[in-house]
N, C-alpha and C positions, 0 to 999 in steps of 0.2 A: 426607343422613345415611350417616357415617361404622362402618364394621367392624375391628377392629382385633384380629387371629388374631395369637397367640402360641405357644412352647414344641414346636414341633417339633425331633426331631435327630437321629441317631446315636442306638444302642439297641440291647443284647442279646439276645435274643430268649430271652424269660420276665422280660425285663426292665418298667421302666416309664415313663414319661411322662404327665403332663398339660397339656393343649390351655387355652391361655384365646382368648374371646371378648371387646371390650368391646362397645359401644354409644356413635357422642356423637356432637351436633348435635339438632336442634330433633326431638325425642321426644316423646308424648303417650301411649301404648304400646306393646309387643311384646307380639304375642299366641304366635304358634310359635316356638320357638329348637331349634334342627337343629345334627347333623356331617353331613358329605357328605365323601368322600374321592374320589378318582381317583385310579389304576392308572395306569403307562403305556400305552397300547394300549387301554385299558379304557374302559367309560362310568363316571361321575357316579354313585355310589352312596351312596345311606342309608346311614348311619355310625344316629344316634344326635338321636330326634325327643322335648319336651319342652312338654306345655301343662300347663292351664294347670289339669286332672282327672286328666294321661292321661301318660304314655312309653313309649316303645316304641324296643325298636334291631334291627334289623339280630341274622339269626341268629348267628350264625360269628362277630360280639361279646357276645353276652350271657352274661349269666357274669361278662366282662373290665373289658367297659366300663361307666364311672356320666357318665351324663349330669345337671345340675343347674346349677341357673341361680342369680343375684343378685338379685330388682328391684332392688333398690336403687341398685345399679352399673350394670345395662342390659346384665349380665354370662353367660357361658355355659358349662363350662367340658365340660371328659370327659375322665375320673380312667380311664387305660386302660394296666390290668393282664394279666398274663401274656402279655405282648406274642409276637408271634411277625413272620415273615418274610413268610408272606402279608398281613400290615398293611401294612406298607410305601407310599406314601402320599403323595402332596398330601392336605389334610386340609382344608378348607372349610366354615365357617360361614356360617348362615343366620338368616336371620328374618325376622318377618316384623314390621315395625313402621306407625303408626299418628303423619300425622306429627303434623295440624290435628284429633283428634278425626271425622277419616274417613276412608277404605277402607283396611285395609291392605294394604303393596305386601312385598313380597319384594327382602332385599337381602341382600351376596353380602359374603364377607371375601375377602381379597388369597390367601388360602393358606398353610399351614405346611410344606414335607415330612417326612414323618419314615420314615426309614427305619432297621428290623428288620434288621440284622444280622453275624453273630457274628465 
């Protein structure tokens, strides 16, 4: 199973970006999908998480970021609006994937850099 993330880049404060992450390989089902981020010198932190029946956001992004998923494409998206310089980080997608109808395992994308700067 491989996760491919894309959509990062340089944006001015107040701008928007949309991150995408698609899973490929031998996939039976995907449970939890999420986005995390890690700024230089800081620990990786949860940004947003989507389960079958619930969605969670970090307090710092509530009202500005929206996570969504496309089950048919095994993909998860993160729409980021009203971006702030403190949102600058490498963003990683994460999925809990079942390969053969067995237990779920965590998989990570390669990370995509988001830089918010004027």
